[in-house]
N, C-alpha and C positions, 0 to 999 in steps of 0.2 A: 588370385589373392591380392588384396589391396596393399600397396606399399605406402608407408607414411614416414615422412621426415619433416618434423616440425622444429628442427634446430634446438635452440636453448628454450625449451618450452617453459621452464620455471621462470626465467627472466621475463618472458613475454606475458605469462599469466599474472605475475605479481605486479606488472606495470599497468594492468587494466583498471579503470576507475570502478568497474562493477565488482572487482574481486574483493570479497568481503572478509577475508581471513588474514588481512595484513598484520594483525596483532599477534599472529602465531608464526614463529620461524618455520618456513617451508623446508621439509626434508627432501621431497622428491615430487615431481609431477610427471605422470606417465599416461600415455594414451590407453584407455581401457577398451574403447569400442569405436568403430567407424561405420556409420550407416549411410550409404549413398542414397540420394533422392534424385531420381531421373528427371530430366527436363530443365537442367540448369543452363546458364549462358553458354553459347557456342556449342550447344549439344552435349556438354559435359556435366556430370552430376554435381549437385551441391551435397556436401558431406556434413552429417550430424556427428560431431566428434565429442565423445565423453572422455574427460580427463579425470583421473583419480589423483588427488593431492594428499600426501601424507605429511605429518608435521612432527616436529621434535617433541611436542607435548600435545596430548589430546587425540581424539578420533580423526580418521581420514574423512574427506568429503569428496564430492564429485561436481565437476563443472562442465557446462555445455558450451562448445564452440560450434558455430555454423560457418563453415569454410567453403569457398568456391572459387572458380577461375575468374579472371578479369580484375578490375579495380586497380588502384595505384600500385605501381611496381615497387615503390619504396616502402609499402606497407605489407609486403608479402610475409606471411607467417612461416611458410615452408612449402613443401611439395607433397601432393597426394597422387600416387601413380605417375610421378614425374612431372605433374602439372603444377605450376605455381598457384598458390591459393591465398586469399585474403579473408579476413573475418567480415561477417555481415555488417558490423558497425561501421566498417570502412568502405563497404560496397553494398549499400542497402538493397540494390536491385535483386540480390540473391533471395530476398523474401518472396518474390513472385513464384519461385519454384515451390516453396513451402505452401503458399496459398493454393496453387493448382493441385498439390497433393491432397490438401484438405477438401477442395471442391470435388475431387474424384473419389474421396473416401478410401484412400489406399491403405493397405496393411504392409508395413515394411518389415521384412524378416531380419532379425538381429541374431539368429542362431539360438541353439538350445531350446527350440520350441517357443521362443519369445518373439514378440512383435511390437512395433510402434504403430499405433492406430491414428489415422488422420480422419477428421470429420469436419464437415462444413454445412452451413445452413443454406436455405434457399436464397437468402440475401447475398451470401458470398457468391453463389453460383451466378446470380443475376449480375452482380458487379463485374465479375470476370467475363461473363458472356458479353456484356456491353463493350468491355475493352476489346475483346477478340473481334466483335462484329465491326468495330471501327478500324481494326488493324493498327491500332495505336497502343503503345505500351503505357500502363499506368505510371503516374509520377510517384516516386518514392523518395522519402527523406527521413533522416534520423530526427527523433523528437527530443530537442533540448539536451540537457546534460544527463549523461548516464548516471544512475545510482546503483541499485542492486541488480537491475536487469537492463536490457537494451530494448528500447521502444522505437518503432518506426511508424510513419504515416504513409498509407498507400491511397492515392487518389486516382481512381479509374477515369479515363476520359469520357466525356458525354454527360449531358445534364441528368440522365436517369440513373447514374451510378453513385452510390453514397461512399464517402471515404471511410477507411478503416484504420484502426490502430492495431499494430501487431507487437506483442511483447515476447521477447526471447527470454525465458527463465534461465538464469545463469547458474545458480547453485541448485542442483537437483536434489529433490527429497521424495522418498517413497510415500505414497498415499495420495488420496484425492486432494487436489488443491482447492482451498476454500473459494478462491476467485472464480474458478470454473463452476463449482457447485452452486454458489449463491447467485452469481450473475446468470448462470443458466436457468436457475429456478425463477428468477425475476423476469428473465426474457420470456420464459414459458407462460408466466402469469400476465404478461402484457404490460409490464411496468415501463412507462415512457420516460421516467426520470432517471433511468440507469441505462447507459449505453449497452445495446444488445450484444450478446455473445454470438459471434458468427462462425468461429472455427477453432479447432484445437489440434495439437499433436501431443499425444500422451504415450508414455512408455509403459513398461511392465509395472504392475502394482499401481497403476493409475498415476504415476508421477508425471507432472506437467512439464512439457518442453517448450511449447509455443502456444500462445493464446491470442486470438484475433477477436476484436470487438468493434462496434461502430465507433466512429470518431466524431466528436462534436466540433465543427469548424467555427472559427471566430468566437470561441468561448473565452470568457475572462476568468482569471484566477480569483477565487473567493477570498483567499487570504490577503492578497494585495488590495482588493477592493475594500476589505474591512479595515486594514491598517490606514489606508488613505482617508477613509471617512472618519475613523476614530481620531485621527490627527487633525481633522478639520480642513484638510487640503482639498477635498472634493466631496460633493454630495452624490454618492454612488447609489443610494437607495438600498444599501446593504442591511442596515439595521431594520428598516421597515420590511424588507424582503424576508427577514428571518422567520416571519409567521408562515410564509409559503414553504420554506425549507423545513420547518417543524412539521407541517402537514405531510410533506413528501416523506419525511423520515418515519412518521407514524404509518403511512401506507406501506412503505418498504417492510417495516416490522410485521405488519399484519400479513403481508403476502409471504414473507419468509416462514412465518408460523404455519400458514395454510399449506404451503408447498413442501416444507421440510419437517413439519411436526413440532409438537411441544413436549416438554419433559418435566416431570415432577421434580422440583428442587428440594427433595428431602435432604435435610442436613445443610442446606445452603446458609441458613441463619447462623448456625454454629460455625460453619466453615469460613464464612466471610468475616465473622467477628474475630476468629483466631488469626486469619490472614491479616486483617487490619491492625491488630495489636502487634503482630510480628513486624509488620512494615513500619509501624510507629516507632518501635525501639530501634530499628535499623536507621530510620531517618534522624532520630535524636542523636544517635552515635555519629552520623555524618555531620551533623550541625555542631557537634562539640568543638569548641575552639574557633568557630566562625561567628556565632552569635551568642548571646547570653544563654548558656546551656540550660540552666535551671528554668529560666522563663520559657524557652522553646519547649522543653520537655513537659512542663505543666500545661502549656497551651495545647500541644498535640495530644497528650493523654486525655485532657478534658474533652476535646473535640471527638476523639474516638469513643470515649465512654458515652457521650451524649448521642452520637449517631447510632451506635450499637444498641443502646438502651431503648431506642424508639422503633427498633425492628419488630415485626410481628413474630410470634412463636412458630407459626406455620411457614413452611418453606414456600418460595414463590414458584410460579410457572416459568421455566426457562425455555430458550429457543436459540436458534442460530441468529447471530447478529453480525453487523459489519466488523466490529472488533478493533478497529483503529480509525474511528470516525473523528475527523477534525476538518478545519477549513481548507487545509491542503488537499483534501479528497473531494472538494466541491468545486464545480464550475458554474458560471452563470451564462446561459445561452443568449444569443442575440435578441431573443424576444423577452428577456428578463426572467426566464424560467431557470430552475436549478437542475443540476445533474450531480448525482452521487457516483463516485468512481471507486475502483480498487478495493475489492472485497477480500483481499488476501489476508487481512488481519495483521497483527503486529509482527513485522519481519524477524525480530529477534527470537520469537517463540517457535517451537517445533510445529510441524503440521498437526500432530495429535493435539497439542495444546490449542492451536488456532481453530480446530474443529469442535472444541468443546462448546456445548450450549451455554448461554449466559443470560443475564437479565437485560432487557432493552435499555434499562437505565445506564448500562455501561456506555452505550453509544451516545445517549443524551448527555451524560457527564463529559464525555470526550469533546463534544461540540461546544458545550458551555465553557469548558476550560479553554478551548481554542479562542473563543470570543474574548476571554479575559487576557489571553496572550496577545491578541491583536491590540487591546488597550495598552498593555505593557510595552509592546513594540513601538506603538505610536509615541509613548512617553519617552522611550529611549531615543527616538528619532527627533525629539524636541517638542512634542506636543504639550499643550497645557494639561496637567494631570486631571483637573476637574472636568474639563471638556471631554477627555478620553473616558473618564469614569462614567459620565452621564451617557455617553454613547454605548458603553458596554451594558449598562443597566437597560437601556431601550432594546438593545439587540437580544439580551437574555429574556426579557419579558415577552418580546414578540415571538421568539422561538418556542418558548414553553406554551404560549397561548395557541400557537399553531399545532403543536404536538398533542396538546390535551393536558391540562394541568392536573387532572386526577388520575392519570394512567400509571404513575410511577410510585406514588406513595412515599414512604420513608426510605425506599431503596435508593432514590436519587442521591440523597445526602451521603450515603455510604460509598457509593461508587465515585462520587465527586471527590470525597475525601481521599479515597484510595488513589485516584489519579493525581491529586495534589501532592501526596507523599512521594509518589514516583517522580513527579516533576522536581521536587526538592533534591532528591538523590541524583537525578540526571544532571540538573543544572550545576550542582556543586562539583560534579565530576568533570563536566564537559564545557559548561558556559557560565562561569561564575558571575559574569556581568548580568546574566538574566535571572540569577537566583532570587533577587528581590521580587520578581513577579509572583511566583507561588508563595513566597513568604508573606507578601502583603495579603494574599487571599486567605492565608491561615491566620492572619492577624498577629504575626510575629514581627517585632521591630528588629531590623537588621543592625542598628547602631550598636557599637561604634565601628565594627570591623567591616561592615558593608555600608557604604555611605550613600545609598540610593533608595531610601525608604519609599519614595513615591512611584517607583517603576512598577 
């Protein structure tokens, strides 16, 4: 029987950057399950540890720790079977044990007739085989700042092995993870503009634990490229390149429809109209006291009425989409090509909500709003507003020309407006300095309480 002593687990858990329930007072954190994965450092297993957290208010949730021997002694979380263990974020080499489990397609018994299933592609096997053949261990490093998950980069030695990105899902949710579903479908379809899925660890009811995919080396962040070019600091080719990104986006949508099916959007016209009007009233309420309320209300209600009034009576064809598409999910490769990442959908939504089919215009609207945010960010950083606005117009026109100007019809205006209303509520609650960006797009003057109408 496995013995586990993780000390003050509540204090450790709430101090992690990826711990996303900091807004709810934690009542208790207890170990729910420990699953050993053989083949860890020093011949000792790596442990998948599921922690159940309960709160003073609201439902409990579950968190995944990947603990193993070795690593910095001062970062020890506790002991498993008497052996000091650290978390994978502090000892990234533990990920190699998980990759070998994927390569071998193991089934890990967790009791009660339930199992964790590991699976890996031929590309994963090839990468690990190259590493084994050279008798050299792959290089492993943590990827940047942790957010809701922990991501690692694994680079096998040898010119023939491609690097991989491995994401440890921290908050566990029952049900198929959209990132695995959509990236897997696009990999099967041969889409070269999306890093290929190469391995997974999934628990009962298809809950995602660990996801491995191809890593794009030397890629540049599209958001930073866009802001720098919008500000006039550098000619990065981002605005002109939006045509190619639009074409790639259209290809991805076509392949998702072909691989995962399409669905009749009966009732979508009525549903989206009701949703938009509800969000409009919520947004007007948020703006009360911050801008001239009557003016904002009239503008927003007018925009909603016009957008809804132009929708066709017949419902659209819906399909699986990215769901959280913006410049932060895009990389530009060394050859100037684009890559689209992270098909998890909006992280604040449940798995069931993120798996709902939608209109492709939702993704297009997200990217277009992101271009406008790059304009606004450039202005906040000191750029000339006219220069930044001209850049945003070029980028928007190029993206739509690449996507196909006649593919979206009147649905684009609806989804773009819905995104705008969300942005107003989000910025008012979290980043008031950025609130003028969506307000300017709505045509609402922020004066006198918000003194940055050009942002």
